[in-house]
C-alpha positions as CSV (number, residue, x, y, z in Angstrom):
1,M,-0.1,0.2,0.2
2,I,1.4,3.5,-1.3
3,S,0.4,6.6,0.0
4,N,2.3,10.0,-0.2
5,F,1.1,11.2,3.9
6,N,3.9,12.6,5.5
7,L,3.4,14.0,9.0
8,K,4.8,17.3,9.6
9,P,6.7,17.4,13.1
10,Q,4.9,20.2,13.9
11,V,1.4,18.5,13.9
12,L,3.1,16.4,16.3
13,L,4.2,18.3,18.6
14,T,0.8,20.6,18.3
15,V,-1.1,17.2,19.4
16,M,1.3,16.2,22.0
17,A,0.8,19.8,23.4
18,L,-2.5,20.1,23.4
19,F,-2.8,16.4,25.3
20,C,-0.1,17.3,28.0
21,A,-2.1,20.4,28.7
22,V,-5.7,18.3,28.8
23,F,-4.5,15.6,30.9
24,G,-2.7,17.8,33.1
25,W,-5.3,20.5,33.5
26,A,-7.1,17.9,34.8
27,Q,-5.0,16.2,37.3
28,S,-2.8,18.5,38.5
29,D,-2.8,17.3,42.1
30,T,-1.3,13.6,40.8
31,S,1.4,12.2,38.4
32,T,-1.1,10.8,35.9
33,V,0.6,12.4,33.4
34,K,4.3,11.6,32.5
35,A,7.0,12.7,29.0
36,Q,9.0,10.0,27.7
37,F,12.1,10.3,25.9
38,A,14.5,7.3,24.7
39,L,17.1,6.2,22.4
40,G,18.3,2.8,21.1
41,V,18.7,0.3,18.3
42,N,16.6,-1.1,15.8
43,S,16.4,-4.9,13.8
44,P,14.0,-4.8,11.2
45,S,12.5,-8.3,9.4
46,Q,15.0,-8.6,6.6
47,A,11.2,-10.5,5.1
48,G,10.5,-6.9,4.8
49,F,12.8,-6.2,2.0
50,V,12.5,-7.5,-1.6
51,S,15.3,-9.6,-3.2
52,D,18.9,-9.2,-2.9
53,F,18.6,-6.3,-0.1
54,E,19.7,-6.7,3.7
55,S,20.0,-4.8,6.3
56,E,22.3,-4.7,9.3
57,A,20.9,-6.8,11.7
58,I,21.3,-3.8,14.4
59,N,21.0,-0.4,13.7
60,F,21.3,2.7,15.3
61,P,20.0,5.3,15.6
62,S,16.1,4.7,17.6
63,I,14.5,7.8,19.1
64,N,10.9,7.9,20.8
65,L,9.4,10.8,22.0
66,G,5.8,10.0,24.0
67,L,3.1,11.4,26.3
68,Q,1.4,9.3,28.8
69,Y,-2.0,9.7,31.0
70,M,-2.6,7.2,34.0
71,F,-6.7,7.7,34.4
72,K,-6.6,4.4,36.9
73,P,-3.8,3.5,39.2
74,K,-3.4,0.4,36.8
75,F,-4.5,1.6,34.0
76,G,-3.4,4.4,31.0
77,A,-2.8,5.5,27.4
78,K,-0.1,7.2,25.5
79,L,0.8,8.6,22.3
80,D,3.9,8.5,21.4
81,F,6.4,8.9,17.9
82,G,9.3,6.9,16.9
83,Y,12.2,7.3,14.7
84,N,14.3,4.6,13.2
85,R,17.0,4.9,10.7
86,F,18.6,1.0,9.4
87,S,20.7,0.6,6.3
88,N,22.2,-2.2,3.9
89,V,24.7,-4.8,5.1
90,E,27.7,-5.1,3.2
91,N,28.2,-6.6,-0.3
92,T,24.6,-6.0,-1.2
93,P,22.7,-2.9,-2.9
94,E,23.3,0.2,-0.6
95,F,20.4,1.9,0.5
96,K,19.6,3.8,3.7
97,V,15.7,4.0,5.2
98,N,13.7,6.6,7.6
99,Y,11.3,4.6,9.4
100,S,9.0,6.5,11.3
101,R,5.6,5.8,12.9
102,I,3.1,7.1,15.4
103,N,0.5,5.4,17.9
104,A,-2.0,5.6,20.2
105,Q,-1.2,3.0,23.0
106,L,-3.2,1.7,26.2
107,V,-0.5,1.0,29.4
108,F,-0.8,-1.3,32.4
109,D,1.0,-1.2,35.4
110,A,2.4,-4.8,36.5
111,S,4.7,-3.1,38.8
112,E,3.1,-6.0,41.6
113,M,5.3,-8.5,39.8
114,L,8.7,-7.2,40.6
115,S,8.9,-7.5,44.5
116,F,13.0,-6.8,44.8
117,S,12.6,-3.1,44.8
118,K,10.3,-0.1,45.8
119,H,11.8,1.9,43.2
120,T,11.4,-0.3,40.3
121,G,8.5,-0.8,38.2
122,L,6.9,-2.6,35.3
123,F,4.6,-1.3,32.7
124,L,3.3,-3.2,29.9
125,H,1.9,-1.1,26.2
126,V,0.4,-2.2,23.1
127,G,-1.7,-0.2,20.3
128,P,-2.7,0.4,17.0
129,G,-0.7,2.8,14.5
130,Y,0.8,4.1,11.2
131,S,4.1,3.6,9.6
132,M,5.4,6.1,7.3
133,V,8.9,4.7,5.3
134,K,11.0,6.7,3.5
135,P,14.3,5.5,1.7
136,L,17.5,7.8,1.4
137,G,19.2,7.7,-1.7
138,N,18.8,6.6,-5.6
139,Y,15.3,5.1,-4.4
140,G,13.7,7.9,-2.4
141,E,10.8,8.0,-4.7
142,N,9.6,4.6,-3.1
143,K,7.3,5.8,-0.1
144,T,5.4,3.2,1.7
145,S,3.0,3.4,4.2
146,F,1.0,1.2,5.9
147,L,-1.2,0.8,9.4
148,N,0.9,-1.4,12.4
149,A,0.5,-2.8,15.8
150,L,2.9,-2.0,18.7
151,G,3.6,-4.1,21.7
152,G,6.3,-3.7,24.4
153,L,7.6,-3.9,28.1
154,E,9.4,-1.1,29.8
155,L,11.9,-1.7,33.1
156,H,11.6,1.7,34.9
157,Y,14.0,2.6,38.2
158,G,13.0,6.0,39.8
159,V,16.1,8.4,40.7
160,S,13.6,10.7,42.1
161,D,9.9,11.8,42.8
162,A,10.2,13.4,39.2
163,L,12.4,11.3,37.3
164,S,12.6,7.3,36.0
165,V,14.6,6.2,33.6
166,Y,13.6,2.8,31.8
167,L,14.7,-0.3,29.2
168,D,11.8,-0.7,26.7
169,G,11.7,-3.6,24.6
170,S,9.1,-3.1,21.6
171,Y,7.7,-4.7,18.2
172,I,6.2,-3.5,15.7
173,F,4.1,-5.6,13.5
174,G,3.5,-4.4,10.2
175,F,-0.2,-4.9,8.6
176,T,1.2,-4.7,4.8
177,D,0.9,-5.9,1.1
178,D,3.5,-7.5,-0.5
179,F,5.1,-4.8,-3.3
180,N,6.0,-4.7,-6.9
181,P,9.6,-4.6,-6.6
182,V,10.4,-2.7,-9.8
183,S,8.0,0.1,-9.1
184,N,8.3,0.7,-5.5
185,G,10.1,-1.9,-4.1
186,F,14.3,-1.1,-4.6
187,G,15.8,0.3,-1.2
188,S,12.4,0.4,0.5
189,F,10.9,-1.4,3.5
190,N,7.7,-3.1,4.7
191,G,8.1,-5.6,7.3
192,N,8.3,-5.5,11.5
193,V,10.9,-4.2,13.3
194,L,12.2,-4.7,16.8
195,T,13.5,-1.6,18.4
196,I,15.6,-1.6,22.1
197,T,15.5,1.5,23.8
198,F,16.7,3.7,27.0
199,G,15.1,6.5,28.4
200,A,14.2,9.0,30.8
201,S,10.1,9.7,32.4
202,I,9.8,13.2,34.0
203,S,6.3,13.7,35.6
204,L,4.5,16.5,34.6
205,S,2.1,16.7,37.1
206,G,3.2,15.4,40.5
207,C,4.9,12.5,41.7
208,Y,4.0,9.8,42.7
209,Y,4.1,7.3,39.7
210,C,7.0,9.0,38.4
211,G,9.9,7.5,41.0
212,G,8.7,3.9,41.2
213,R,6.4,2.6,44.1
């Protein structure tokens, strides 16, 4: 499925600002709203490339930016944006790909499963989204876009009342069709992506959740 859809950074920032303003005002007495920033690596599925094209198994960077709102002690939602770059392995056709996505996800606080430290937290997140793939260089016209579903797990450690650091592992499943390698496949990608990132979660509305348990 080919699309000219292009998510402008200004639109994303506006949506996140409104999200933050609305929920921050509604729940200013508790730490239900958090901003998240993470950096790491990614591994795209080789099945997402046409024949003869192959990506490095581990690629840098993966960047995630998000806002999370816990509307109940154990349940919440978040809106996040992810950017990933991957490139060809040696001795294969040269290419680079920008893979971006935006997802709306449900969040579940599973921290009770961790009993070894009151400063740790465990969060599961899952939800639908939209992926935008833009090859660079000689294949820049072979853009693709498709729906996705993302599932992941975050392990948090509370540094202070307002800050926690976390490790996140997420898998992005793309709902894609096979594409024509001659007209829109070379240098592009229409598969799944695994990401491993390390980041910080900053409370915007209090300090109950932000520092772990």
